[in-house]
C-alpha positions as CSV (number, residue, x, y, z in Angstrom):
1,X,-4.8,40.2,18.7
2,X,-8.5,40.0,19.7
3,X,-9.9,37.8,22.5
4,X,-12.7,35.2,22.3
5,X,-16.1,36.2,21.1
6,X,-19.3,34.2,20.8
7,X,-19.5,35.2,17.2
8,X,-16.7,32.6,16.5
9,X,-18.9,29.6,17.3
10,X,-21.9,28.3,15.5
11,X,-25.5,28.9,16.6
12,X,-26.2,25.4,17.9
13,X,-23.1,25.6,20.1
14,X,-24.3,29.0,21.4
15,X,-27.7,27.6,22.2
16,X,-26.1,24.6,24.0
17,X,-23.8,26.9,26.0
18,X,-26.9,29.1,26.8
19,X,-28.8,26.1,28.1
20,X,-25.8,25.0,30.2
21,X,-25.5,28.5,31.7
22,X,-29.3,28.5,32.4
23,X,-28.9,25.2,34.3
24,X,-25.8,26.6,36.1
25,X,-27.8,29.8,37.0
26,X,-30.6,27.6,38.5
27,X,-28.0,25.7,40.5
28,X,-26.5,29.0,41.8
29,X,-30.0,30.2,42.7
30,X,-30.6,27.1,44.8
31,X,-27.1,27.6,46.4
32,X,-28.1,31.2,47.1
33,X,-31.4,30.0,48.7
34,X,-29.5,27.6,50.9
35,X,-27.0,30.2,51.8
36,X,-29.4,33.1,52.5
37,X,-32.2,31.2,54.3
38,X,-30.4,28.3,56.0
39,X,-26.8,29.7,56.1
40,X,-25.5,26.4,54.6
41,X,-22.9,25.9,51.9
42,X,-21.1,22.9,50.4
43,X,-17.4,22.9,49.7
44,X,-14.7,20.4,48.7
45,X,-12.2,19.6,51.5
46,X,-9.0,18.9,49.8
47,X,-6.0,20.8,48.3
48,X,-6.3,24.4,49.6
49,X,-6.5,26.4,46.4
50,X,-9.3,24.1,45.2
51,X,-11.0,24.4,48.6
52,X,-11.2,28.2,48.3
53,X,-12.8,28.0,44.8
54,X,-14.9,24.9,45.5
55,X,-18.1,26.6,46.7
56,X,-18.5,27.8,43.1
57,X,-17.7,24.4,41.5
58,X,-19.6,22.0,43.9
59,X,-23.2,21.7,42.7
60,X,-24.1,18.2,43.7
61,X,-24.3,16.8,47.2
62,X,-21.5,14.7,48.6
63,X,-21.8,11.1,49.7
64,X,-21.0,9.8,53.2
65,X,-17.2,9.3,52.6
66,X,-16.8,12.1,50.1
67,X,-14.5,15.1,50.4
68,X,-17.5,17.3,49.8
69,X,-18.5,18.8,53.2
70,X,-21.1,21.1,54.3
71,X,-20.7,24.1,56.7
72,X,-23.0,26.6,58.3
73,X,-22.4,30.1,59.7
74,X,-23.5,33.7,59.8
75,X,-20.9,34.7,57.3
76,X,-22.5,32.4,54.7
77,X,-25.8,34.3,55.2
78,X,-24.1,37.7,54.8
79,X,-21.4,37.0,52.2
80,X,-21.9,33.9,50.2
81,X,-25.7,34.2,49.8
82,X,-25.5,37.5,47.9
83,X,-22.4,36.3,45.9
84,X,-24.3,33.2,44.8
85,X,-27.4,35.3,43.9
86,X,-25.3,37.6,41.7
87,X,-23.7,34.6,40.0
88,X,-27.1,33.2,39.4
89,X,-28.5,36.4,37.9
90,X,-25.5,36.7,35.6
91,X,-25.6,33.0,34.5
92,X,-29.3,33.2,33.9
93,X,-29.1,36.4,31.9
94,X,-26.2,35.3,29.7
95,X,-27.6,31.9,29.2
96,X,-31.0,33.2,28.2
97,X,-29.4,35.7,25.7
98,X,-27.2,32.9,24.2
99,X,-30.3,30.6,23.9
100,X,-32.2,33.4,22.1
101,X,-34.4,34.5,25.0
102,X,-34.5,38.1,26.5
103,X,-32.2,37.5,29.5
104,X,-30.6,40.9,30.1
105,X,-33.7,42.7,28.9
106,X,-35.6,40.9,31.7
107,X,-32.9,41.7,34.3
108,X,-32.9,45.3,33.3
109,X,-36.6,45.5,33.5
110,X,-36.5,44.0,37.0
111,X,-33.7,46.2,38.2
112,X,-35.2,49.4,36.9
113,X,-38.7,48.7,38.3
114,X,-40.5,48.1,35.0
115,X,-38.8,50.9,33.0
116,X,-36.8,50.3,29.9
117,X,-33.3,51.2,30.9
118,X,-29.8,49.8,30.5
119,X,-28.6,48.6,33.9
120,X,-26.6,45.6,32.5
121,X,-25.8,44.9,28.9
122,X,-24.7,41.7,27.3
123,X,-23.9,40.9,23.7
124,X,-22.1,38.1,22.0
125,X,-19.2,40.1,20.9
126,X,-18.3,42.2,24.1
127,X,-19.8,40.2,26.9
128,X,-21.2,41.9,30.0
129,X,-21.0,45.7,30.6
130,X,-22.4,47.4,33.7
131,X,-23.5,51.0,33.0
132,X,-25.3,51.1,36.3
133,X,-21.9,51.3,38.1
134,X,-20.9,54.4,36.2
135,X,-24.2,56.1,37.1
136,X,-24.2,55.3,40.8
137,X,-20.4,55.8,41.2
138,X,-20.6,59.5,42.3
139,X,-23.3,58.8,44.9
140,X,-21.3,55.8,46.3
141,X,-18.2,58.0,46.5
142,X,-20.1,60.6,48.4
143,X,-21.6,58.0,50.7
144,X,-18.3,56.3,51.5
145,X,-16.0,59.3,51.5
146,X,-18.2,61.6,53.6
147,X,-17.6,62.4,57.2
148,X,-20.5,61.3,59.4
149,X,-20.0,64.3,61.7
150,X,-18.9,62.7,64.9
151,X,-16.0,64.3,66.7
152,X,-13.8,62.6,69.3
153,X,-15.9,64.1,72.1
154,X,-19.1,62.5,70.7
155,X,-17.5,59.1,70.3
156,X,-15.6,58.9,73.5
157,X,-17.0,60.1,76.8
158,X,-14.1,61.2,79.0
159,X,-14.7,61.4,82.7
160,X,-11.9,62.3,85.1
161,X,-14.1,61.9,88.1
162,X,-15.2,58.8,90.0
163,X,-18.2,56.6,89.1
164,X,-20.1,57.9,92.1
165,X,-19.6,61.5,90.8
166,X,-20.8,60.5,87.3
167,X,-23.9,58.8,88.7
168,X,-24.8,61.7,91.0
169,X,-24.8,64.3,88.2
């Protein structure tokens, strides 16, 4: 049994879905701007499982007595900002491709620095593929699995003498 493909819906529905994804991508870009620059994010304060997912579903500001709250923090700058930016890029690329515009072609052009390479691929039948991960995988493995060359003596300075002896030497 095969999964869902965009080939199963008509062209007008694909274009409508593409425009919706473009608008969602713009909203995520704005959320990324708020998160990266201001460190601010909106969430829905209610039932816990929905609260955890709510930063991705809340796109409109809350009213005074609403359950939609706003929070600020350094973790929003560091974690949620890049997550919202990646969601924005993926929504904009897929939406543009579904609407008949060169979405992933433009993203690939930007990621490769103006060269024609395949960093991200999207088609209506298979969805997204990320060949860039397979290419940079060995370098990432070397980076994260390597020893940085610090021994225990380099990390911890052991002194059996007094503070006065350490200052005088």
